[in-house]
C-alpha positions as CSV (number, residue, x, y, z in Angstrom):
1,M,38.5,-7.7,-30.4
2,T,39.8,-7.0,-26.7
3,T,37.2,-6.4,-24.1
4,I,38.6,-3.5,-22.0
5,V,37.7,-4.1,-17.8
6,K,37.0,-1.1,-16.0
7,N,37.5,-0.8,-12.2
8,E,34.8,0.2,-10.2
9,S,36.0,4.0,-9.9
10,Q,36.4,4.5,-13.8
11,L,32.9,2.6,-13.7
12,E,31.5,5.1,-11.1
13,Q,32.7,8.4,-12.9
14,E,30.7,6.8,-16.4
15,M,28.0,6.0,-14.5
16,M,27.4,9.1,-12.5
17,A,28.0,11.4,-15.4
18,I,25.2,9.5,-16.9
19,I,22.9,10.5,-13.4
20,E,24.4,13.4,-12.7
21,S,23.3,14.7,-16.4
22,G,19.4,13.2,-15.5
23,G,19.8,10.0,-17.6
24,R,18.6,6.8,-16.8
25,L,19.9,3.4,-16.2
26,E,18.4,0.5,-18.0
27,K,19.2,-3.7,-16.8
28,D,21.8,-4.4,-19.3
29,S,23.4,-0.8,-18.2
30,P,27.4,-1.2,-16.2
31,M,26.6,-0.1,-12.4
32,T,28.9,-0.4,-9.5
33,A,28.6,-3.1,-7.1
34,D,27.2,-0.3,-4.5
35,Y,24.4,1.3,-6.9
36,R,23.2,-2.2,-7.6
37,E,23.0,-3.4,-3.8
38,N,21.1,0.2,-2.8
39,L,19.2,-0.1,-5.9
40,L,18.3,-3.8,-4.8
41,N,17.8,-2.8,-1.0
42,L,15.3,-0.9,-1.6
43,M,13.2,-2.5,-4.6
44,T,12.9,-5.2,-2.2
45,M,12.0,-3.7,0.6
46,Q,8.8,-2.2,-2.0
47,A,8.4,-6.1,-3.7
48,D,8.2,-7.4,0.1
49,S,5.9,-4.4,1.3
50,E,3.4,-4.7,-1.7
51,L,2.9,-8.6,-1.6
52,A,2.8,-7.8,2.3
53,G,0.1,-5.6,2.1
54,S,-2.0,-7.5,-0.4
55,Y,-1.6,-10.1,2.6
56,G,-2.9,-8.0,5.2
57,Y,-5.7,-7.3,3.0
58,I,-7.2,-10.1,2.5
59,P,-9.5,-11.1,5.3
60,W,-11.2,-8.0,5.0
61,I,-12.8,-9.2,1.5
62,N,-14.9,-11.5,3.3
63,Q,-15.3,-9.2,6.7
64,A,-16.3,-6.0,4.5
65,P,-19.9,-4.5,5.6
66,S,-20.9,-4.2,2.0
67,I,-21.2,-6.6,-1.5
68,D,-19.6,-3.0,-3.0
69,E,-16.9,-2.8,-0.1
70,K,-16.0,-6.9,-0.9
71,L,-15.3,-5.9,-4.7
72,I,-13.7,-2.5,-4.0
73,V,-11.7,-5.0,-0.8
74,A,-11.2,-7.5,-3.5
75,N,-9.7,-5.1,-6.0
76,I,-7.3,-3.7,-3.6
77,V,-5.6,-6.6,-2.9
78,R,-5.3,-7.8,-6.8
79,D,-4.0,-4.5,-6.9
80,E,-1.2,-4.9,-4.5
81,V,-0.5,-8.5,-5.9
82,L,0.2,-7.1,-8.9
83,H,2.4,-4.3,-7.5
84,G,4.7,-7.2,-6.0
85,K,4.7,-8.9,-9.3
86,R,5.9,-6.2,-11.3
87,M,8.6,-5.3,-8.9
88,Y,9.8,-9.2,-8.1
89,G,9.8,-9.2,-11.7
90,L,12.3,-6.8,-11.7
91,L,14.5,-7.9,-9.2
92,K,14.7,-11.0,-11.2
93,E,16.1,-9.0,-14.4
94,L,18.5,-8.1,-12.2
95,G,19.5,-11.9,-10.7
96,V,17.5,-12.2,-8.1
97,D,15.4,-15.6,-7.7
98,A,12.2,-14.1,-7.8
99,E,10.1,-16.9,-6.8
100,A,13.0,-18.3,-3.6
101,R,12.0,-14.8,-2.5
102,V,9.0,-14.8,-2.2
103,K,8.8,-17.8,-0.5
104,E,11.4,-16.4,2.4
105,H,8.7,-13.5,2.7
106,D,5.9,-15.6,2.8
107,A,7.7,-17.2,6.0
108,A,8.6,-13.7,7.6
109,F,5.2,-12.5,6.5
110,M,3.7,-15.4,8.5
111,A,6.5,-15.3,12.0
112,R,4.6,-12.5,14.6
113,L,6.2,-10.9,16.8
114,D,5.9,-11.4,20.3
115,D,4.1,-8.3,21.4
116,S,2.9,-7.5,17.8
117,N,0.7,-4.3,19.1
118,A,4.2,-3.2,20.9
119,N,5.5,0.7,19.3
120,I,8.6,-0.9,17.6
121,G,9.5,2.3,16.2
122,T,11.3,1.9,13.2
123,E,13.0,-1.6,14.7
124,R,12.9,-4.3,12.0
125,K,14.1,-8.0,11.8
126,A,16.9,-7.6,9.8
127,S,16.1,-10.5,7.1
128,D,13.0,-9.4,6.7
129,K,12.7,-6.0,4.3
130,R,8.9,-5.0,4.5
131,V,7.9,-1.6,5.7
132,N,7.8,-2.7,10.1
133,I,4.1,-1.7,9.8
134,F,3.3,-4.4,7.9
135,Y,4.3,-6.3,11.7
136,Y,1.2,-5.1,12.5
137,P,-2.1,-7.2,13.0
138,I,-5.4,-5.2,11.4
139,D,-7.9,-6.2,13.7
140,T,-10.9,-4.4,13.2
141,W,-12.3,-2.6,10.1
142,T,-11.4,0.7,11.6
143,D,-8.2,-0.4,11.5
144,F,-8.1,-0.9,7.6
145,I,-9.8,2.0,7.0
146,M,-6.8,3.8,9.1
147,F,-4.2,1.7,7.1
148,N,-5.3,2.6,4.4
149,F,-5.5,6.0,4.9
150,C,-2.3,6.7,6.8
151,M,0.0,3.8,4.9
152,D,-1.3,4.1,1.1
153,R,-1.3,7.6,1.5
154,G,2.5,7.4,2.9
155,S,4.2,5.3,0.5
156,A,2.5,7.4,-2.3
157,H,5.0,10.3,-0.8
158,Q,8.1,7.4,-0.8
159,L,7.1,6.8,-4.5
160,E,7.3,10.7,-5.5
161,D,10.5,10.0,-5.6
162,V,10.9,6.8,-7.2
163,K,8.9,8.2,-10.4
164,Q,12.2,10.3,-11.1
165,S,14.4,7.3,-10.3
166,S,17.9,7.3,-12.2
167,Y,17.3,3.2,-12.0
168,G,14.7,3.3,-15.7
169,P,12.7,0.0,-14.8
170,W,11.7,0.8,-11.6
171,A,10.5,4.5,-12.2
172,R,8.4,3.2,-15.2
173,V,6.6,0.6,-12.8
174,I,6.4,3.1,-10.2
175,E,4.3,5.3,-12.6
176,L,1.4,2.1,-13.0
177,I,1.8,1.5,-9.4
178,F,1.2,5.2,-8.4
179,K,-1.6,5.3,-10.5
180,E,-3.5,2.6,-8.4
181,E,-1.9,3.7,-5.3
182,V,-4.0,7.3,-5.6
183,T,-7.6,5.2,-6.3
184,H,-6.9,3.5,-2.8
185,I,-5.8,7.0,-1.1
186,R,-9.3,7.8,-2.1
187,H,-11.0,4.7,-1.0
188,G,-9.6,5.4,2.7
189,D,-10.6,9.2,2.8
190,M,-13.6,8.7,1.6
191,W,-14.4,6.0,4.7
192,V,-12.5,8.4,7.1
193,E,-14.7,11.6,6.5
194,R,-17.9,9.2,7.1
195,L,-16.3,7.4,10.4
196,A,-15.1,11.1,11.4
197,K,-18.3,12.8,11.3
198,D,-20.3,10.4,12.2
199,P,-21.2,10.8,16.4
200,A,-21.0,7.2,16.2
201,T,-17.8,6.3,15.5
202,H,-16.4,9.3,15.9
203,D,-14.6,8.1,19.3
204,D,-13.2,5.0,17.6
205,C,-12.4,6.8,14.7
206,Q,-9.9,9.2,16.4
207,E,-8.1,6.5,18.8
208,T,-7.4,4.0,15.5
209,F,-6.1,6.7,13.9
210,N,-3.9,7.7,16.6
211,K,-2.4,4.0,16.3
212,W,-1.4,4.0,12.7
213,Y,-0.6,7.8,12.4
214,A,2.1,7.0,15.0
215,R,3.2,3.7,12.9
216,T,3.2,5.8,9.5
217,M,5.1,8.2,11.0
218,N,8.5,5.8,11.6
219,I,8.2,3.9,8.3
220,F,10.1,6.8,6.4
221,G,13.2,6.5,8.4
222,R,16.2,8.6,10.7
223,P,16.7,11.7,9.2
224,G,20.1,12.0,7.5
225,S,20.7,8.5,7.7
226,S,23.8,7.3,5.8
227,R,21.8,4.9,3.9
228,N,19.9,7.8,2.4
229,K,22.6,9.5,1.8
230,L,23.3,7.0,-0.8
231,Y,20.6,6.7,-2.2
232,R,20.1,10.4,-2.6
233,K,23.9,10.0,-4.6
234,Y,22.7,7.6,-6.5
235,H,19.2,9.5,-7.4
236,L,17.4,6.7,-5.8
237,K,15.5,8.8,-4.2
238,L,15.7,12.3,-3.8
239,R,14.9,14.0,-0.5
240,D,16.5,13.2,3.0
241,N,13.4,10.9,5.3
242,D,12.5,13.9,7.4
243,E,11.6,16.0,4.0
244,V,9.3,12.7,2.8
245,R,7.7,12.7,6.6
246,A,6.9,16.5,6.7
247,A,5.4,16.3,3.4
248,F,3.0,13.9,4.1
249,D,2.5,14.8,7.6
250,A,1.5,18.5,6.0
251,E,-1.5,16.1,4.2
252,I,-2.5,14.5,7.0
253,H,-3.3,18.2,9.0
254,E,-4.6,19.3,6.2
255,K,-7.4,16.1,6.4
256,C,-8.0,15.8,9.5
257,A,-8.5,18.7,10.0
258,A,-11.4,18.8,7.0
259,Y,-12.8,15.3,8.8
260,G,-12.9,16.8,12.4
261,L,-10.3,15.2,13.6
262,S,-7.3,16.2,15.9
263,V,-3.6,14.8,15.0
264,P,-1.6,13.6,18.2
265,E,2.0,14.7,19.0
266,W,4.6,12.3,17.5
267,K,7.9,12.1,19.3
268,P,10.3,10.1,17.3
269,N,12.6,7.1,19.5
270,W,15.6,7.9,18.5
């Protein structure tokens, strides 16, 4: 039996024919090196970020203000670890040494920036794939709530594209993750409304929101980036970074209007 070896150009044509017709690739599907590289980059960013989220939330099980809240935060931590496990599982299917990656991620997470409270914009360490908002510490309960309110909502807007991804295994896992993220968002909404409408906590709520809103606006990346164009070419993402950011920002404005918070002006640093 003769095995036909296809060059990258032929493989790209056949792969793109499947993708552009609305089809999906599976873990054993032939894919170009470029598609594989971009897919792995996105999935590694998500895997590392899910695990980083769980680590950032762990201290707030102990510091949550009630036994009910301790259980809720513990469940959020469990969800985030499970999301990370699912994502590392997808990477393992594609030949990535997932356990080594987790150890590398753990070391990166423990390394803090010299000034962890600085506005680092979209900067990130080259070897560290987590979204750079995870470089910032969560120091107070209101920090925890605003991270929950802003970042979980921002992540959900990004995951909207992945639900329609050209890579089938990822899209199916995202359907499960997305449902759990929605419950996290509801928790953040409930607390932000409570803190914002209480005169005793309103000012702290507003100040803390200003900080995490700016940081979350940066997670979507630069508009018109060459990397994002490749993601869209391969239907790994569907929208430009600015389109996703605008959808998030519109929802934030709607929520803040209802809760009596003002949305600060945000200026990108590019």
